[in-house]
FIROGU-7126 format. One record per residue (C-alpha): residue in one letter; x, y, z. Coordinates in steps of 0.02 Angstrom, whole numbers, plus 32768, in hexadecimal, padded with zeros to 4 digits. Layout:
# FIROGU-7126
aXYZ/...
//
This chain:
# FIROGU-7126
mF8106E53A190/pF7E06DAAA1DD/gF72A6DB4A1A6/kF6B06E04A12E/lF5F86E17A157/kF57F6E2DA0C5/vF4CA6E64A0DB/kF4406E78A05B/iF3966EC7A07E/vF3176E76A00A/aF2676EAFA038/gF1EA6ED9A0BE/rF1346EAEA0D8/hF0A06EDDA145/lF0F36F7DA182/pF0896FF2A1ED/vF03A7090A1A7/mF0AB7122A1D3/dF06371AAA160/rEFB071CDA193/aEF8F7233A0F8/sEFB071A5A07E/dEF9E7110A0F5/lF04770D5A0B6/tF0FF70D8A0EA/dF19F711DA09F/aF2137097A0E5/fF2CF7083A0E0/vF3497018A141/eF3E7703CA1A3/vF4626FABA1B3/kF4E06FC1A23F/fF56F6F54A27A/gF5EB6F9BA2F5/nF6077051A2C7/tF5DD703DA20F/tF5307064A1CA/fF4E4704DA11D/kF43A7089A0DE/tF3C5704BA057/dF36470BB9FE3/vF2BC70FDA01C/yF22D70969FD4/lF19E71129FC4/kF0E970F59FF1/sF0E0703AA00F/lF0BC6FC4A09F/nF1176F38A042/pF1B96F88A003/qF2326F2D9F90/wF2DF6F739FAF/nF34D6EEB9F60/sF3E56F499F9D/eF4986F2B9F6E/wF5066EC39FE0/fF53E6F2DA074/kF5ED6EF2A0A7/fF63D6F05A152/eF6F56ED9A168/vF70A6EADA21E/dF7716E48A298/dF72C6D9FA2CA/eF7296DE0A37D/dF6A96E63A348/lF6456DDEA2EB/qF62D6D84A390/dF60C6E1DA3FC/eF5A06E8BA38D/pF4F06E65A352/lF4BA6E9BA2A6/qF43C6F29A2BC/iF3B86F47A238/tF34A6FE0A256/vF2B07004A1EC/lF27C70BBA1E6/dF1FA7129A194/hF24671B8A131/dF2077267A15A/tF23E72FDA0F6/yF2237388A174/sF233732BA21A/aF29872A1A269/nF28271F5A21E/dF2087188A27E/aF24370DFA2BF/iF1DC7049A28A/gF2416FC2A2E1/kF2E36F60A2EC/vF32A6EB3A2CE/yF3C36E6FA329/iF41A6DDEA2D2/dF49E6D77A32B/iF52C6D4CA2B2/dF57B6CC6A320/pF51F6C31A2D1/lF57C6C56A22E/lF6296C4FA27F/yF6496B94A28A/sF65D6B1CA1FB/eF5CC6AA4A21E/aF54A6B2EA22C/aF4E26B88A1AA/tF53C6BE8A122/vF4B76C6CA10F/iF42D6CBDA177/sF39A6CE1A105/gF2E56CFDA12D/wF2586D6DA168/fF27A6DBDA210/pF1F36E12A279/iF2146ECCA28E/yF2096EEAA348/dF1E66F8AA3A6/tF1F06F90A464/iF1536FFCA46E/hF0E16FB5A3E6/gF1226F03A3D4/iF1346EAFA32A/rF1166F28A29A/gF12A6EC4A1FB/eF1BA6E5DA1B6/iF25A6E77A155/nF2B56DFDA0E3/vF3716DFCA102/vF4036D94A0BF/vF4A46D8CA126/kF5486D37A0F7/vF5F46D2EA149/dF69B6D0DA0F6/lF7136CDDA182/fF7CE6CCFA167/nF8396C5AA1CE/dF8916CAEA25F/lF9236C4CA2A6/nF9556CD4A321/rF96E6C7EA3C8/fF9486D22A422/rF8A26D3EA3CC/qF80F6D7BA434/sF7866D1EA3D6/sF7456C6EA3ED/cF6F76C4EA343/gF6D26B97A327/iF69E6B6CA3D9/kF5F06B20A3D6/fF5726B4BA45E/fF4E16ADDA495/cF4576B05A511/tF42C6A4EA528/tF46B6A03A5CD/sF495695CA57C/iF50F692EA4F3/pF4B9696CA454/kF46A68EDA3E1/cF4D968BEA34D/yF57768E1A3B3/rF5E16875A424/aF64968B5A4B6/vF7036895A4A4/iF73768F4A541/iF6D06957A5BE/hF74A69DBA5F8/gF6E96A31A682/fF69C6AD2A6BC/vF6A76B7BA663/eF65F6C1CA6A6/eF6686CD6A682/lF60B6D76A6A8/vF60D6E26A664/vF5C76EC1A6B8/nF5906F6EA681/eF5226FFFA6B2/dF4696FE8A68E/pF42F706BA60D/eF387706FA666/yF3D970C5A6FA/qF450713CA6A0/wF43771F8A6AF/iF40F7208A5F6/dF37A7196A60E/rF31E7227A65E/iF3187285A5B9/rF30C71FCA536/tF26F71A3A4FE/pF23A70FAA544/rF25C70ADA498/aF30E70F0A494/sF32D70B3A545/nF2EC7004A51F/eF3516FF8A47E/aF3EF7030A4D8/rF3D36FA8A558/qF3B16F21A4D4/rF44C6F52A471/lF4BC6F52A50B/iF47D6EA6A540/sF49C6E62A490/lF54E6EA6A496/mF56E6E5FA543/sF5256DB7A510/gF5976DABA478/eF6306DDEA4DD/lF6066D5EA563/qF5F36CD2A4E6/rF69A6D00A495/kF6F56CFDA53D/iF6A86C55A56A/gF6E36C13A4C2/lF7956C4EA4E4/kF7976BECA586/vF75D6B51A528/lF7E96B68A4A9/eF8666B6FA538/mF8226AC7A574/rF8356A86A4C1/gF77C6A68A4B2/nF7086A92A422/aF65C6AA4A472/vF5FA6AE2A508/vF5696A74A53F/gF4E86AA8A5C0/yF5076B60A59A/lF49F6BCAA611/qF4A26C87A602/cF4476CF7A67E/fF42A6DB2A694/dF42E6E03A73F/lF3D26EA9A73D/eF41D6EFDA7D6/gF3C46FA4A7C0/eF4347038A7E4/sF4C36FC2A80F/gF4D36F8CA75A/lF4B56EFDA6E2/vF50B6E53A6EC/vF50A6DD0A664/rF5546D29A69C/aF5616C7CA651/iF5986BCDA682/gF5AF6B30A61C/tF60E6A8DA606/aF6A36A8BA58F/cF6AB69F0A522/tF70269A7A48C/lF67A6962A41A/dF68368FAA37C/kF5FB6909A2F9/lF5A96866A2C5/sF5966899A211/sF56E67FCA1AD/pF4BA67BEA1B0/aF4F16715A1F1/aF54B6769A281/fF4CB67E6A2BA/lF4286789A2AA/pF441671CA345/aF48F67ABA3A7/cF3FE6820A384/nF37467ABA3B9/sF2ED680CA413/pF2B667C0A4B7/sF2126791A463/kF26F6704A40B/eF2F066DBA490/mF27066C0A516/kF2086648A4B0/eF29B65D2A4B8/sF2C365ECA570/pF25C6611A60B/lF2E7667DA64E/vF2DE6738A647/hF34767D2A621/pF3F6681BA649/pF45B6810A6EC/sF4326855A796/hF4346834A850/gF3F1684FA8FB/cF3F968A6A99F/rF3C668A6AA51/sF377693DAA9F/tF3F9695DAB24/hF4366A0FAB33/nF4D36A6BAB5E/sF4A86B22AB65/pF5336B92ABA2/iF5226C4DAB8F/hF5C26CABAB70/tF5D96D67AB7F/aF65E6DA9AB0C/tF6CD6E35AB45/gF6D76ED8AAE5/sF68F6F83AAD9/rF5E76F43AA9D/lF5816EB9AAEC/tF57B6E17AA8B/qF52E6D7FAADC/nF5436CD2AA94/fF4CD6C42AAB0/sF4ED6B94AA70/vF4916AEFAA7A/sF4D66A45AA52/vF45169C4AA2C/pF4B16920AA22/tF479688EA9B9/lF4AE67DCA9CC/iF4FE6786A939/yF5A06732A901/tF5ED6688A915/gF67F66B8A983/mF6BF664AAA10/gF62A65D7AA1E/sF62D6543AA93/gF627648DAA62/sF6796434A9CF/aF65064BFA954/gF6B0653BA9BD/kF74A64CCA9C0/eF74664AAA907/gF71F6558A8C7/gF77865C3A94B/pF82365D7A8F6/fF7D46603A850/kF7606683A8A0/aF7F166D1A8FD/lF85466DCA85B/lF7BC6725A803/rF7AB67ACA888/qF86467D3A87F/qF86867E4A7C2/tF7C56845A7BE/qF80768BFA83F/sF8AA68D9A7E0/aF84868F9A741/lF7D66977A796/eF86069D0A7F5/qF8A06A0FA74E/rF8006A75A73D/eF7D86B14A799/fF7266ADDA7C6/pF6ED6A27A7B9/fF63C6A59A789/fF5D36A18A6F9/tF5316A67A6BC/lF4FD69C3A66A/tF4666968A6B0/aF46F68D2A63A/fF5106877A612/pF56067FAA59C/pF5576745A5D8/gF5DD6723A65A/fF60367DAA680/lF5A967E1A726/vF5E8675DA79F/hF59D6791A846/vF53A6821A88C/gF5546868A93A/gF4C068DCA94A/vF47B6989A931/vF4EE6A16A966/sF4B66ACAA96A/aF4ED6B74A9A9/rF49C6C1EA9B7/sF4E56CC8A9DD/vF4936D6FAA02/kF4EF6E05A9BB/lF4D76EC0A9BC/lF4E86F0BA90F/dF55D6F9CA8F0/rF56F7005A854/iF5E26FBDA7CE/hF66B7041A7C2/nF6D46FF1A73A/pF67E6F7CA6BD/dF7276F36A686/eF74A6EF4A735/pF6BA6E86A773/eF7236E3EA800/tF69C6E57A885/rF61A6DEBA82E/dF69E6D6CA7FE/aF6D56D5EA8B3/wF6216D43A8EC/wF6086CB0A878/aF6B56C6BA8A0/eF6826C63A958/iF5E26C06A92D/rF63D6B88A8BF/qF6C26B6BA941/eF63D6B43A9C1/iF5E66ACBA949/kF68E6A79A928/sF6B06A5FA9E1/hF6046A12A9FA/aF6256998A96B/kF6CC6964A9B5/aF6786945AA5C/lF60868C8AA03/gF69E686BA9BC/cF68468B1A90D/hF6F66911A898/aF67D6967A823/vF5D469BCA81D/vF55C6992A78F/gF4B569E0A763/yF4FD6A85A79F/sF49C6B28A78E/eF4A36BDAA7D1/sF41B6C5BA7EB/tF3FB6D03A83C/sF3676D5FA888/iF3746E1CA897/cF3096E98A8F5/eF34A6F4AA900/eF3F66F42A952/vF3EE6E8CA988/cF4226DF9A91C/iF4136D40A947/lF4936CD5A8EB/sF4636C1DA8DF/aF4C06B87A89A/sF4986ACEA8A0/gF4CF6A2BA854/tF4E86973A876/aF58C6933A8BF/aF5CC68A2A857/vF65B682DA831/lF683682BA776/nF6DB67B4A700/pF7856801A6D7/rF78067B5A629/fF7156848A5F1/lF77C68CBA64C/qF82A68ADA606/dF85F685BA565/gF8B067B0A575/tF8E267B6A62D/vF87D6720A668/eF8B86670A64D/gF83F6605A5E9/cF842657BA66A/lF80A65F4A6F1/eF777662DA688/qF7476579A667/rF7536546A71E/lF6F665E4A751/eF66665C0A6DB/eF660650BA716/nF6546542A7CD/lF5CA65C2A7B2/pF5206570A7B5/aF4AA65ADA72D/gF41D661BA768/cF4556638A81A/gF50E6667A81C/fF4E66720A825/cF47E6703A8C1/hF50A66BEA92D/iF5526732A9B0/pF5F96784A97E/yF6416797AA2C/dF6786729AABB/eF5E266E4AB18/lF64066F0ABBD/nF67067A5ABA0/mF5D367F2AB57/pF5C868B1AB4A/fF51568AEAB8D/pF49D6833ABDF/aF44367C2AB66/hF3E16721AB60/lF43C66A6AAEE/tF40865FCAAAB/yF4526584AA2E/cF42465A5A979/yF3806550A94C/nF3C4652FA89D/cF47664E9A8AF/rF46D64CBA96C/kF52764F1A97D/qF53E65AAA9A2/kF4E66623AA16/vF461669CA9D9/pF3FE6725AA33/dF3446723AA53/vF32467BEA9E8/lF3836819A95D/fF37C68CDA920/tF3D76908A883/tF3DC699AA808/iF3FD6930A76E/dF39268C6A6FC/lF36C6810A71C/pF3F7679DA6D8/mF3C86736A642/dF3F76694A699/aF39866BAA73A/aF31D6633A76E/vF277668BA791/iF1D46641A7CE/gF1336696A794/kF1256748A754/gF16A67EDA793/cF112688EA7C0/lF1326947A7DB/iF14D6975A892/qF14F6A2AA8CA/aF1706A81A96F/rF1316B33A982/lF1556BACAA0E/cF13B6C65AA36/rF1806CC6AAC8/lF15E6D7BAAF7/kF1ED6DEEAB28/kF1F46EA0AB64/kF21C6F28AAE9/aF2CC6F64AB08/qF35E6FB5AAB0/aF4116F81AA89/eF4676F21AB16/aF3C96F08AB7D/nF3706EBDAAE6/aF4036E4AAABD/tF40A6E0FAB71/aF3506DE9AB76/iF35C6D83AAD5/sF3F56D25AB13/nF3986CF5ABB2/lF3026CB3AB51/lF35D6C4EAACC/pF3956BB7AB33/fF2E66B9AAB76/mF2986BADAACA/eF3136B32AA7F/yF2EE6AB5AB09/eF2316AC6AAF7/vF23A6AB3AA3A/hF29C6A11AA4B/tF22669D5AAD2/qF19269F1AA5D/lF1EB6993A9D2/mF20E6901AA47/nF15A68FBAA84/kF1106901A9D5/lF18B687FA996/kF1536807AA1F/lF09D682FA9FC/kF0B667FBA947/gF1026757A980/mF1A7677FA928/nF25C6783A961/aF2C267F5A8EC/lF2BC68A3A89F/fF30E68D4A7FB/gF31F697DA7A6/lF31169DAA84C/rF30C6A96A835/iF2F56B0CA8C9/qF2D46BC5A8B1/iF2D66C48A93A/sF28E6CEFA902/vF29B6D8FA967/gF21F6E1FA96A/eF2096EBCA9CF/nF1A36E6AAA59/mF1AB6DAFAA39/lF2166D1BAA04/mF1D36C8FA997/gF2176BE1A97C/lF1E66B69A8F2/aF2336ABDA8DC/sF20A6A4AA84B/aF2446998A82C/tF20C68F4A7DF/gF1E96869A85C/vF20C67B4A82D/yF217670CA881/lF2C666C4A86C/aF2CA6606A879/aF376660DA8CD/lF3376670A963/pF2CD662FA9F2/tF211663FA9EE/pF1E066E3AA44/gF18166D4AAE6/gF0E0672DAB0C/iF0C567D8AB58/qF09667D6AC0F/iF050686DAC6A/aF0956881AD1A/gF0966904ADA2/kF0576939AE4A/tEF9D691DAE48/pEF2E6982AEBE/nEEA86929AF22/dEE25694DAE9F/gEDC668C1AE4B/sED9A6929ADB1/yEE516956AD97/eEE8668A0ADA1/qEDFB6872AD2A/hEE3568F9ACB1/iEEE868B9ACB8/sEEB26806AC98/hEE456840AC08/mEED9689BABB9/qEF476801ABD3/kEEC76796AB79/kEEBC6815AAEC/iEF796814AAD8/nEF7E6756AAD3/dEEF36752AA51/tEF4D67D5A9E8/iEFEE676FA9E8/aEF8F66D4A9B2/kEF376733A925/nEFDA677FA8E8/kF02E66D5A8E1/eEF9E6697A878/lEF9B6733A80A/yF056672EA7E5/eF05B666FA7D9/iF0DA6659A865/nF0DB65A0A88B/pF18B6570A8C6/pF1AE64B7A8DF/eF1B4647DA992/iF2656457A9D0/cF28D6400AA73/eF2FC645CAAED/eF36D63C4AAFD/iF39063C8AA43/iF3BD647FAA48/gF4356461AAD6/sF4196504AB33/pF3B064F7ABD0/iF330657EABEC/pF35A65DCAC8C/eF2E865D0AD21/pF267665CAD2E/rF2C766B5ADB7/qF36466B9AD4D/rF31666FAACAE/sF33A67AAAC73/rF29B680DAC84/lF299689DAC09/lF23B693CAC30/rF2356915ACEA/sF25369A4AD61/qF30069A3ADAF/sF2B369D3AE56/eF258692CAE66/sF28868BFAEF7/sF2B76809AEE1/dF21967D7AF41/eF1AB6825AEBB/vF20767C4AE36/tF1DB671CAE80/eF1226747AE85/lF117674BADC7/dF10766B4AD59/lF16E66E7ACC3/sF1606645AC65/hF0FB6637ABC6/gF0FA657EABA5/kF1B26556AB99/kF1E16604AB5E/dF20B66A6ABB5/aF1816726ABC8/fF1A267D9AB99/vF16D6842AC2E/lF11568E9AC23/eF117694BACC5/iF07369A6ACE7/dF0986A23AD70/dF0576AC9AD2E/tEFE46B1AACAD/dF06A6B21AC26/aF08A6A67AC34/mEFD16A42AC23/eEFC96AB0AB88/dF05E6A53AB3F/vEFFC69B1AB4D/hEF626A02AAFF/sEFCD6A42AA6E/lF0086991AA4F/lEF566956AA3A/tEF1C69E7A9CE/dEF9469C0A93F/vEF1F697EA8B9/pEF6A68FAA845/pEF5D6919A789/pEEBA68E5A736/sEEAD6839A6EB/gEF12682DA64B/fEF9068B4A67F/yF03F68A5A6C5/sF0BF692CA6E9/cF1796937A70E/nF20469B8A707/tF2816944A6B3/eF2896928A5F8/iF238687EA5FE/mF1B46839A672/pF1F8679DA6C9/gF18D6705A6A4/iF1416741A600/nF19266FAA563/nF1166704A4D3/wF12567BBA4A0/tF0D767FDA400/sF114688CA393/eF0886901A3C9/iF0CE6988A43A/qF08F6A32A472/mF0FB6AB5A4C8/fF0AB6B3FA52E/tF0DB6BD1A59C/sF0676C0FA625/vF0776CA9A694/rF00C6CD9A728/vF0176D79A78C/iEFB46D9BA82A/rEFB26E31A89B/lEFA16E0BA955/sEF366E6CA9CC/sEFA36EC9AA49/lEF246EB3AAD5/nEF4B6E33AB5C/lEFCA6DD1AAF8/tF0096D39AB57/nF07F6CADAB2A/qEFEC6C34AB24/aEF876CA5AAB0/lF01F6CC0AA40/nF0406C05AA35/kEF8B6BE3AA08/nEF896C6AA980/fF02B6C2BA936/nEFF36B77A93C/dEF4C6B9FA8EB/lEFA46C04A864/cF0146B73A831/eEF8B6AEEA840/nEF0D6B53A7DA/lEF8F6B74A755/lEFAF6AB9A743/kEEF46A93A742/sEED46B10A6B7/lEF606AC1A651/yEF166A14A668/fEE6D6A54A62E/kEEB26AA5A591/lEF166A09A566/rEE846992A57E/sEE7C696FA4C2/mEF2B6922A4CB/iEEFF689EA54F/pEF5D6831A575/cEFF168A5A582/cF08068D7A5F3/lF0BD6985A61D/cF17A6976A613/hF20469F0A642/vF18A6A57A6AC/nF1F16AF0A6DB/fF1A56B63A75E/tF1F16C0FA782/vF1B06C7EA80E/sF1DC6D35A824/lF1A76DCAA88A/pF1B96E5CA810/eF1616EDAA87F/dF11C6EEDA92D/eF0876E76A948/lF0976E33A896/iF0B86D79A876/qF0E36D3AA7C9/vF0ED6C83A798/tF12B6C4EA6EC/vF1266B9BA6AD/tF16A6B50A60C/aF14D6A9AA5E0/vF1276A24A551/aF09669AAA545/iF0BF6904A4F2/tF03C6882A4C8/fF05667C7A4DD/dEFF96725A4B8/kEF8C6778A437/nEF3066D9A407/qEED766BAA4AB/aEE2266E4A4C5/lEE1F6797A501/qED6867C4A50F/tED4E6784A5C1/tEDEE67D5A5FE/kEDC3687AA5AC/tED15687EA5F5/hED57685CA6A4/aEDDF68DFA692/eED686965A653/kECF46948A6E6/sED816951A765/lEDC369F0A716/qED1E6A4BA702/rED246A8FA7B3/aEDD46AD2A79B/sEDA06B2FA6FF/tED156B9BA747/dED876C31A765/nEDDD6C1CA6BC/eED476C0FA647/eED836C96A5D2/lEE2E6C44A5C3/lEDE36B9EA590/qEDA06BE9A4EF/fEE536BF1A4AF/pEE9B6B41A4AF/lEF536B1FA492/eEF336AE6A3E0/lEF116B9BA3AF/cEF866BD4A324/sEF626C8DA313/dEFAF6D33A33D/sEF0A6D81A369/lEEE66DA8A41E/pEE3C6D89A46D/sEDC36E17A456/hEDA86E1EA512/pEE286E14A59E/fEE546D72A5F4/pEE1E6D58A6A9/pEE3D6DE6A723/aEEEB6E31A71C/kEF0F6DDBA7C1/aEF166D30A76C/vEF636D2AA6C1/tEF866C96A653/vEFE56CACA5B2/eEFED6C11A548/kF00B6BF7A490/aF04F6B5FA43C/sF0716BB3A397/pF0676C70A39D/vF0A56C7EA2EA/gF0116CB7A283/eEFCA6C5BA1EE/gEFDC6CF2A17D/nF0706D5BA1AC/fF0EB6CDFA1F3/rF0B76C32A1B9/nF1216C21A11C/rF1D26C4DA148/sF2526C6BA0C1/sF2DE6BEAA0C6/pF3846BE4A06C/pF36C6BC79FB1/cF34A6B119F90/aF2DB6AB29F1A/nF2366A799F64/sF2696AABA016/tF1E36AC9A096/vF1FB6B0CA145/gF1586B14A1A4/vF13A6B59A250/vF1D86B3EA2B5/kF1C06ABEA340/mF1EE6AF8A3F0/tF20C6A86A484/pF2696A8EA52A/lF2A369DAA50E/sF34D69B2A4C4/fF2FB6941A442/iF25E6937A3D9/pF1F96896A3EF/gF1EB6832A350/aF2746894A2F9/kF331689AA2E1/iF3976939A2F7/tF40E6940A264/kF46369E8A281/yF47E6A6CA306/lF4816B1EA2C1/gF4B46B7FA35C/iF4616BC6A3F6/iF3D56C44A3FA/nF3EC6CBFA489/mF3756D54A481/fF3446DE0A4F7/fF2A76E48A4DC/iF25A6EDFA532/rF1A56F12A51B/eF1566FADA564/tF0A86FF8A558/tF0517096A591/sEFA57053A566/lEF996FB6A5D0/rEEDB6FB3A5E1/eEEC16FCFA527/eEF306F39A4FE/gEEC56EC3A565/gEF0F6EDFA610/vEFA06E7FA658/sEF6B6DDBA607/gEF546E26A559/fEFFB6E80A563/lF05B6DE5A59A/hEFFE6D76A520/aF02D6DE3A48C/fF0E16DF7A4C4/iF1046D3DA4DD/aF0B26D19A434/eF1286D98A3E4/vF1BF6D4BA43A/fF1906CA0A3F5/aF17B6CE9A347/mF2266D3DA34B/vF27D6CA0A38A/rF22B6C39A300/aF25D6CBAA27D/hF3156CB5A2AE/vF3186BF6A2AE/aF2C36BEDA203/aF33F6C6CA1BD/lF3CE6BF9A1F3/gF37D6B6BA192/gF33C6B13A22E/nF2916ACCA253/aF2946ABBA312/vF2D46B03A3B5/vF3036A83A43A/sF3366AA1A4F0/yF2CD6B3FA4EB/iF2C56B9EA58E/mF27C6C44A5C5/kF3036C73A641/qF2B96D1AA674/cF20E6D6AA66F/vF20A6E0AA6D5/fF1646E66A6D8/mF1496F12A724/eF0AC6F7BA721/nF06B7022A75A/pEFAC7012A758/nEF9170C8A788/kEFEF7104A6EE/nEFAE7079A67D/qF0617042A65D/aF0BC6F9BA65A/qF1646F55A628/cF1A06EA3A60D/lF24D6E5BA5EE/iF2616DAAA5A7/nF2FE6D46A587/vF2F16CA2A525/sF3706C27A4E2/gF37A6B80A48B/dF3D26B19A405/aF3A16B33A34E/vF39F6A8AA2F7/vF36D6A2EA25A/fF3096990A278/vF2BE6909A20A/rF22A689DA235/eF25467E6A252/sF1DA67B7A1C8/eF2476819A14D/lF2EF67D4A186/eF2F76749A105/vF2DD67C6A079/vF35F683BA0C4/sF3E367B4A0D7/tF3CD676DA027/qF3BD680E9FC4/qF45568779F9D/pF42C69299FD3/aF43D69B09F51/aF4E06A109F61/tF4856AB69F66/cF40A6A859FEE/qF40F6AACA0A5/pF3E86A18A118/sF3436A6AA142/cF3066A40A094/tF2E7698DA0C9/gF27A69BBA15B/gF1C069A3A14A/eF1376A1BA179/vF13B6A3CA234/tF0966A58A289/tF06A6A84A33A/
//
């Protein structure tokens, strides 16, 4: 057999009382892998049993090792009745299947029950003996490393970046099978969890096989998602970027490569990994596919302007042949791949040459039952259509690849919205194929690309642009053309020249729709989508101008569908790029009635907007140097010739001449006020409250403009659920409720984090869903990082507390539980009303039960509370080893919702348990942190009348070993003991 799995059950502790007569438990354990099951002896009358079992050995194929999870079930023995289940543990064996990973999984695992939650712990030791399999027709992909991080992992270097890999598997959902009518809720939940674990393992194995075919050894930016399609079935899909990575093993090699941005940025004012921009011009065709069932496709291309192609002047003559050759070789390299997509958002230096813009596509589909799980052609064809459309948009922008690529779905009953987005780009072929580029070309290419602005140059012919745009010469190199505004889905390039600081910019939108079924519902959604997409981008553009900035990075747009509404939420980080022109002001324009009060109101709003722009420039320290137009070499068009965004197409040319669109020597951005909705849009611009003094926020890994990070970080997850009143719901009322929900959530976070001032909320990830009719759920995960710790904080803190006091009035009970809390206990009283729920815990692992995790045997080793962060790095520390990905799916159900503290208490306890189980699995691998952590799904459903609720959560991340920078000298000079795991060098980790 290719592999042997060995399992030993050591002990249990803190088990629940199962025998009411003796207040004890007669516990035993079933260990199952595949179709083979072993049992331990029954340990009578103890809540802390000591089994010390023999080694249970499973001889299995390596294919099964990848597909199957190890199931450990703890039961209470009953003589005259069926044994009672206490809980289960699922252990993924995959981290043991490649050479650089851990050799043993050993530790205390929480025993989890889908009805009662965590019910004690069990100590398990797992080992794998894997034999070499040289069979070229093998069906396993052992040895392929998976990383959730969307950048090249620390301590590795990219030899070749092969390209896009994708796969999906489908099956029937056990929740909707006929047998579910007669089995218990626990049995149904466990059947679902087991099936998802099997599908997840199978999916990862198939992705690995595709990487082997490409001759790669790793998948970076691995994103796995679950589509719960109800009666139609269950889909598990994944995308990633296949790479060939080399480990930087020696201390001298990896120490520079693993520098956290906290050190790198002290030496340079430039910021983080590559990205690029876009212009909010739209191409929104709606296609109706032929067939027996209605499927309507909707796609939007949001072009961005970047790339150095075919510029005028001396630079164009000198660099043209090399750029043409670059495009030709890049295209030939990419044509060898099925899809030129990359899930990376940060890149090695020199990989990203130019960016063309944001490209996106959406498609509305009607779900049908999955008849044959072995043939998922229908779902494959859907995604193939989306990717083909994205590919065509990228080619229209003169680009040959899409970076920062992601896919998502939103499902409501029979209707599914498929969404995909990325950034069109031109890449350096040196990373795409081994040894095909002449050294002289690389040298000439690097010489011709100006540092800090090359990615901003337009990638297409200025005389043959795919959309109208306002171009000027680059304010940095003054040689190539750049656009006036850039949108992108990737992180800010490290060499980008940025002025001032960045900030989080969000666009929020709700639209009512009529309740309908099947084709009628799909048609209604298809008709709404183009307008929603346009309005979301319009909001982003308005808010970007209001901040006095000219580029967006990390753009993420979600469209969620419910029974009677659609919701859109766009998040991005705004920055001021020095290479782009200074943004003009915002000017309100429109047909004004002969009413003095109305004119006075308009002028008052105009003044308020101008004041807000001035304050934002001061707040974010945006002070670009003045540059004469003659030096730039690109004359500003006359007012009549300027493109006027957001103007109505029905305007006559006479009305155009009446408006003075100039703002100094810059173009004004015109807002047309011609109806109530337009007026509300302007009001919404002015109601966005900036963060309190001492706080900054962004949705990228690093805040542009802040360099002096400290090692103090705090991750948090927050969930809010509100139920809308069904009476007289309008679009305006919906928008206000949604806006208030998001703003209040951010305000409450600022208040709880006030002890960390000055700090920045990084990697702010908002997710909005509509789980039920008239129910809105918003989930946010982020990490707070402090900076400039030595400055005087008392004045700033006092000012921040005063400004936040008003926002905290409706969250008083929440404020009694700050993020520093390190306890498993829930509050003795419920949180605020069930309509507004916040669940936040920095370290839900308890001091008693889960604080001291058992690590692999090693002298003087200490593994404290495992650090968790959504970032790909840990400030002030070096990542020395990656131990594999953590990809876990949990279901929690209750029939006593009110007794558990209502919705907030139930969610609070469940998320705390998820954190505890993630930490336990990482500690058992010998790790002391989880990086690139993401909660990809949090589906909450409740039935208040029956006092019932259910929640499904899917989390993932990279388990790592890190060492504090203060300990690096000791680590590099001391010879580690041969019997120690790398985790033995790690210090105590505190949250």
